[in-house]
C-alpha positions as CSV (number, residue, x, y, z in Angstrom):
1,X,70.5,70.8,118.7
2,X,72.3,68.1,119.2
3,X,72.7,66.9,116.1
4,X,74.7,70.4,115.2
5,X,77.7,69.5,113.3
6,X,80.1,72.8,112.7
7,X,81.8,71.7,109.6
8,X,85.5,69.7,109.7
9,X,89.5,70.8,109.5
10,X,90.4,70.2,105.9
11,X,94.5,69.9,104.7
12,X,95.6,72.8,102.7
13,X,99.4,71.5,102.3
14,X,100.8,73.6,104.7
15,X,97.6,74.4,106.8
16,X,93.9,72.8,107.3
17,X,91.3,75.3,107.1
18,X,88.0,75.3,108.9
19,X,84.8,74.5,106.4
20,X,82.0,74.7,108.0
21,X,78.2,72.7,107.4
22,X,76.1,74.9,105.2
23,X,72.9,76.0,107.8
24,X,69.9,76.2,105.8
25,X,68.4,73.3,107.2
26,X,65.6,71.9,109.5
27,X,66.5,72.4,112.8
28,X,65.1,71.1,116.6
29,X,65.5,72.5,119.2
30,X,65.5,70.5,122.7
31,X,67.5,72.1,125.1
32,X,65.3,73.9,128.1
33,X,67.9,75.7,129.2
34,X,67.2,77.5,126.2
35,X,64.1,77.5,125.5
36,X,64.0,79.2,129.0
37,X,66.9,81.8,128.2
38,X,64.7,82.7,124.7
39,X,61.8,83.3,127.1
40,X,62.8,86.1,129.1
41,X,65.3,87.0,125.7
42,X,61.8,87.9,124.1
43,X,59.7,89.2,126.6
44,X,63.1,91.8,127.2
45,X,63.1,92.2,124.6
46,X,59.2,93.1,123.5
47,X,59.5,95.3,126.8
48,X,62.3,97.4,125.1
49,X,60.1,97.3,121.3
50,X,57.4,99.0,123.1
51,X,59.3,101.9,124.0
52,X,59.2,103.0,120.1
53,X,56.2,103.7,120.1
54,X,56.0,105.3,123.5
55,X,59.3,107.4,124.5
56,X,58.5,111.3,122.8
57,X,61.3,112.4,119.7
58,X,63.0,109.1,120.3
59,X,64.8,109.5,117.4
60,X,66.9,111.9,119.1
61,X,68.7,109.4,121.0
62,X,68.6,106.1,118.7
63,X,72.4,108.8,117.6
64,X,73.9,108.3,120.5
65,X,72.5,105.0,121.1
66,X,73.9,103.8,117.9
67,X,77.8,106.2,119.1
68,X,78.0,104.0,121.7
69,X,77.3,100.8,120.1
70,X,80.4,101.9,117.2
71,X,83.0,102.9,120.2
72,X,82.3,99.6,121.6
73,X,82.8,97.5,118.5
74,X,86.0,98.9,117.3
75,X,86.9,98.3,119.9
76,X,86.8,94.9,120.1
77,X,89.1,95.3,117.6
78,X,91.9,97.2,119.0
79,X,90.2,101.2,118.9
80,X,91.0,102.9,121.9
81,X,88.7,106.1,120.6
82,X,86.1,106.0,123.5
83,X,82.8,107.9,123.2
84,X,83.4,111.4,124.3
85,X,86.1,111.7,121.6
86,X,83.6,110.3,118.9
87,X,81.5,112.0,119.8
88,X,84.4,115.8,119.0
89,X,85.3,117.0,115.5
90,X,88.4,115.1,114.2
91,X,90.3,118.3,114.6
92,X,89.5,118.7,118.7
93,X,91.8,115.5,118.8
94,X,95.6,114.5,118.9
95,X,97.3,113.4,115.7
96,X,97.6,110.0,117.3
97,X,93.8,110.1,117.4
98,X,92.4,111.0,114.6
99,X,92.7,107.4,112.7
100,X,91.0,105.5,115.6
101,X,88.2,108.7,115.8
102,X,88.0,107.8,111.8
103,X,86.9,104.0,112.4
104,X,84.7,104.9,115.0
105,X,82.7,107.2,112.8
106,X,82.8,104.7,109.3
107,X,81.3,102.3,111.6
108,X,78.1,105.0,112.4
109,X,78.3,105.1,108.5
110,X,78.1,101.7,107.8
111,X,75.7,101.2,109.9
112,X,73.0,104.0,109.0
113,X,73.6,103.2,105.3
114,X,72.9,99.9,106.0
115,X,69.4,100.3,108.4
116,X,68.6,102.8,105.2
117,X,69.5,100.2,102.9
118,X,67.2,97.8,104.3
119,X,64.0,99.5,103.7
120,X,64.6,98.4,99.7
121,X,67.1,96.1,99.8
122,X,66.8,92.4,101.7
123,X,69.6,92.0,104.2
124,X,71.5,89.7,101.7
125,X,75.5,89.7,100.3
126,X,75.2,93.2,98.4
127,X,73.7,95.2,101.8
128,X,76.5,93.4,103.4
129,X,79.3,94.4,100.8
130,X,77.2,98.0,101.1
131,X,77.6,98.3,104.8
132,X,81.5,96.9,104.1
133,X,82.4,99.8,102.3
134,X,81.6,102.3,103.8
135,X,83.0,100.9,107.3
136,X,86.7,100.7,105.5
137,X,86.9,103.0,103.3
138,X,89.6,106.0,103.7
139,X,90.8,104.0,107.4
140,X,93.9,101.4,108.3
141,X,91.8,97.8,106.0
142,X,91.0,100.6,102.8
143,X,93.8,98.4,101.0
144,X,92.2,95.1,101.9
145,X,89.3,95.4,99.2
146,X,86.3,97.3,100.8
147,X,83.0,95.6,100.0
148,X,84.3,92.7,98.3
149,X,84.6,88.5,99.7
150,X,88.0,88.0,100.5
151,X,90.4,86.7,97.5
152,X,92.6,84.8,99.3
153,X,93.4,83.3,103.3
154,X,92.9,84.7,105.8
155,X,93.0,83.9,109.7
156,X,92.6,85.0,112.8
157,X,95.3,85.3,115.7
158,X,99.5,84.7,115.6
159,X,101.6,86.4,113.9
160,X,101.3,84.4,110.6
161,X,98.9,81.1,109.6
162,X,100.8,78.7,111.4
163,X,100.5,79.6,114.3
164,X,97.0,81.5,113.7
165,X,94.5,80.2,117.0
166,X,91.8,79.5,113.2
167,X,91.8,79.7,110.2
168,X,88.1,80.2,107.8
169,X,87.5,78.3,105.3
170,X,89.4,79.3,101.7
171,X,87.9,81.7,100.0
172,X,87.0,79.9,97.1
173,X,83.7,78.4,100.0
174,X,82.7,81.4,100.3
175,X,79.9,82.2,97.6
176,X,78.4,79.2,98.7
177,X,78.8,79.6,102.0
178,X,76.8,83.7,102.4
179,X,74.3,82.1,99.8
180,X,73.1,79.2,102.5
181,X,73.7,82.0,105.3
182,X,71.2,84.7,102.8
183,X,69.4,82.1,102.2
184,X,68.2,80.7,105.8
185,X,67.9,84.1,107.1
186,X,64.9,84.2,104.6
187,X,63.7,81.1,105.2
188,X,59.8,81.8,106.5
189,X,59.4,77.8,106.9
190,X,62.1,77.5,109.2
191,X,60.6,77.8,112.5
192,X,64.0,78.1,114.4
193,X,63.2,81.3,117.0
194,X,64.4,84.8,115.0
195,X,66.7,84.8,117.9
196,X,68.8,81.8,117.8
197,X,68.6,82.5,114.1
198,X,69.9,85.6,114.3
199,X,72.7,83.8,117.0
200,X,73.5,81.2,114.2
201,X,73.4,83.8,112.0
202,X,76.3,86.4,113.3
203,X,78.4,82.7,114.7
204,X,78.2,81.3,111.1
205,X,79.4,84.7,109.6
206,X,82.3,84.9,111.8
207,X,83.7,81.3,111.4
208,X,83.6,81.5,107.1
209,X,85.1,85.2,107.9
210,X,84.6,86.5,104.1
211,X,86.5,89.9,104.5
212,X,90.6,90.5,104.9
213,X,88.4,93.2,107.4
214,X,86.0,94.8,109.6
215,X,84.5,91.0,110.1
216,X,83.8,91.5,113.2
217,X,82.3,94.4,113.1
218,X,80.0,93.4,110.1
219,X,79.4,90.3,112.2
220,X,77.7,92.1,115.2
221,X,76.0,94.8,112.7
222,X,74.1,92.4,111.1
223,X,72.7,91.4,114.5
224,X,70.7,94.9,114.8
225,X,70.1,94.9,111.1
226,X,68.1,91.3,111.4
227,X,65.8,92.7,114.2
228,X,64.5,96.1,113.0
229,X,64.6,93.6,109.1
230,X,62.3,91.3,111.2
231,X,60.0,93.9,112.1
232,X,61.3,92.9,115.7
233,X,62.6,95.7,116.8
234,X,61.1,99.2,115.4
235,X,63.5,100.9,116.0
236,X,67.4,100.3,115.5
237,X,67.7,100.2,120.0
238,X,69.6,96.9,120.4
239,X,73.5,96.3,120.4
240,X,75.3,93.8,121.4
241,X,78.5,94.7,121.8
242,X,78.9,96.7,124.8
243,X,78.0,93.2,126.1
244,X,80.1,91.1,123.6
245,X,83.2,93.8,124.8
246,X,83.2,93.5,128.2
247,X,82.9,89.2,128.0
248,X,85.7,89.5,125.3
249,X,87.4,86.5,126.4
250,X,84.5,84.5,126.7
251,X,82.7,85.5,123.1
252,X,85.8,84.7,121.3
253,X,85.7,80.7,124.0
254,X,82.0,80.3,123.1
255,X,82.4,81.0,118.8
256,X,85.1,78.5,118.9
257,X,84.3,75.7,121.1
258,X,81.1,76.1,119.0
259,X,83.6,75.1,116.4
260,X,85.7,72.8,117.8
261,X,83.1,69.9,119.9
262,X,79.6,71.5,117.8
263,X,78.8,73.2,120.8
264,X,76.2,75.7,119.2
265,X,74.5,75.0,122.5
266,X,76.3,76.9,124.7
267,X,76.9,80.1,122.2
268,X,73.5,80.6,121.8
269,X,73.4,81.1,126.1
270,X,75.8,83.3,125.6
271,X,74.6,85.2,122.9
272,X,70.9,84.9,125.1
273,X,71.8,86.4,128.4
274,X,74.0,89.3,126.1
275,X,70.3,89.7,124.4
276,X,68.6,89.5,128.1
277,X,71.5,91.7,130.1
278,X,71.8,94.3,126.9
279,X,67.8,94.6,126.2
280,X,67.4,94.9,130.2
281,X,70.8,98.2,130.2
282,X,68.4,99.5,127.0
283,X,65.3,100.0,129.6
284,X,66.9,101.5,132.4
285,X,68.7,104.0,129.8
286,X,65.3,105.0,128.0
287,X,63.5,105.3,131.9
288,X,66.3,107.4,132.5
289,X,66.7,109.6,129.3
290,X,62.2,110.6,130.6
291,X,63.4,111.0,133.7
292,X,65.6,113.5,132.8
293,X,63.6,114.9,129.5
294,X,61.2,115.9,132.5
295,X,63.6,117.4,134.4
296,X,65.1,119.7,131.7
297,X,62.1,120.8,129.8
298,X,60.8,122.2,133.8
299,X,64.5,124.6,133.2
300,X,63.7,125.5,130.0
301,X,60.3,126.6,130.9
302,X,61.9,128.8,133.8
303,X,63.6,130.7,131.0
304,X,60.6,132.9,130.2
305,X,62.0,135.1,126.4
306,X,64.5,132.1,125.3
307,X,62.7,128.5,126.7
308,X,62.2,128.6,122.5
309,X,65.6,128.2,121.5
310,X,67.0,126.8,124.6
311,X,64.8,123.9,123.2
312,X,66.1,123.9,120.1
313,X,70.0,123.7,121.8
314,X,68.7,120.9,123.7
315,X,67.2,118.9,121.4
316,X,70.8,118.9,119.7
317,X,72.1,117.7,122.4
318,X,70.2,114.9,122.9
319,X,71.5,113.3,119.5
320,X,75.2,114.4,120.6
321,X,75.7,116.2,123.8
322,X,78.6,118.0,122.9
323,X,79.0,121.6,121.6
324,X,80.7,124.8,121.4
325,X,78.8,128.7,121.0
326,X,79.1,128.8,117.4
327,X,77.0,126.0,116.4
328,X,74.1,127.2,118.9
329,X,74.7,130.0,117.3
330,X,73.5,128.1,113.7
331,X,70.5,125.6,114.9
332,X,69.0,128.7,116.3
333,X,69.9,131.7,114.2
334,X,71.2,133.8,116.7
335,X,73.3,136.3,116.7
336,X,76.8,135.2,119.0
337,X,76.1,137.7,121.7
338,X,73.0,136.2,121.7
339,X,74.4,133.4,122.0
340,X,76.5,133.2,123.9
341,X,73.8,134.4,127.2
342,X,72.1,131.9,126.0
343,X,74.8,129.1,126.4
344,X,75.5,130.6,129.7
345,X,71.7,130.9,130.8
346,X,71.8,126.9,129.8
347,X,75.9,127.0,131.8
348,X,73.5,128.5,134.6
349,X,70.4,126.1,134.7
350,X,73.0,123.1,134.6
351,X,72.5,121.9,131.6
352,X,75.7,123.0,130.3
353,X,78.5,122.4,132.2
354,X,82.1,123.4,130.6
355,X,85.0,122.0,130.2
356,X,88.1,123.0,128.8
357,X,88.2,125.7,131.4
358,X,89.7,128.1,128.9
359,X,88.9,132.1,128.3
360,X,88.6,130.9,124.5
361,X,87.6,128.2,122.5
362,X,85.7,126.2,124.7
363,X,83.3,123.8,124.7
364,X,80.0,122.6,126.3
365,X,78.8,118.7,127.6
366,X,74.9,117.9,127.8
367,X,76.5,115.9,131.4
368,X,73.9,114.3,132.4
369,X,73.2,113.2,129.4
370,X,76.1,111.9,128.7
371,X,76.5,109.9,131.9
372,X,73.0,107.4,130.5
373,X,75.3,106.3,127.9
374,X,79.2,105.3,130.1
């Protein structure tokens, strides 16, 4: 990595844009600190991946991991929707909260669409464009050619290009650079470890900035897609946006440091620490989910004749820990009076907690579960 050359600033007349070097080439790793961090990250990812096989009904819980990722990744870009708001229906929110809510929902749809598309498509420009189109559909970036690489110059930071923090390459360079990134992603003869490959792919994608809007969210989404496609994770259960959001300044500083000083090593260290911390946190979350499951199952069994319907409701709550009585009636097939009675039983047992204090239009949280993701 000591021979890493990030690229060069090239004059475009009134400004200089950064044109990165291609990355599909032979890489040699010789930094012992990176190697040690890589070893730790691999161990933690292996432990996390075990939960894909040993956690009963793990697919129930993935939606909450995706919800947390969507709110954190969108928050980096300036949205203010928190996880409680994102879980509610749009109509429940104030008018001024709905645009941010829609951006978070689009991120969830984009991630789910991309994960499903991996069954038919490789991680590629085509798949990335599909995800991007979903991400910007009907929201504030809808006029910035969703699903298409940009055909004009963009920039990062600053009110105008003249005071920009960073100016990505001209749009004419995007096809070549994205083709190189795609080749690098699928070049199995390149022996660079997978975690460093995706760290480099994320860095390069953010440097190319191929879209007019949504680059950060798509770039972070790529990390999970790569790990799933390569079989490093059986399920999409690692998301780094929470780590990046908590260390936002370092996130941007390390990307810029690599571009300006050719120091890709510092970016690798930051990325690997993110993988280690996030994997450990996710493992702790799954451990706590399994403990909670056991406690809740015991409470359900105490409900006697209502236990089977209670279990249907709780399984729904693992997907979305927010519920109203009409939804309980819908998923169980119970009449509204019976649904109200079941909700009352679940509230009395401590599984549900009413949040509005209202006499009508009540809604309930599975509070103990929601806390695990906050």
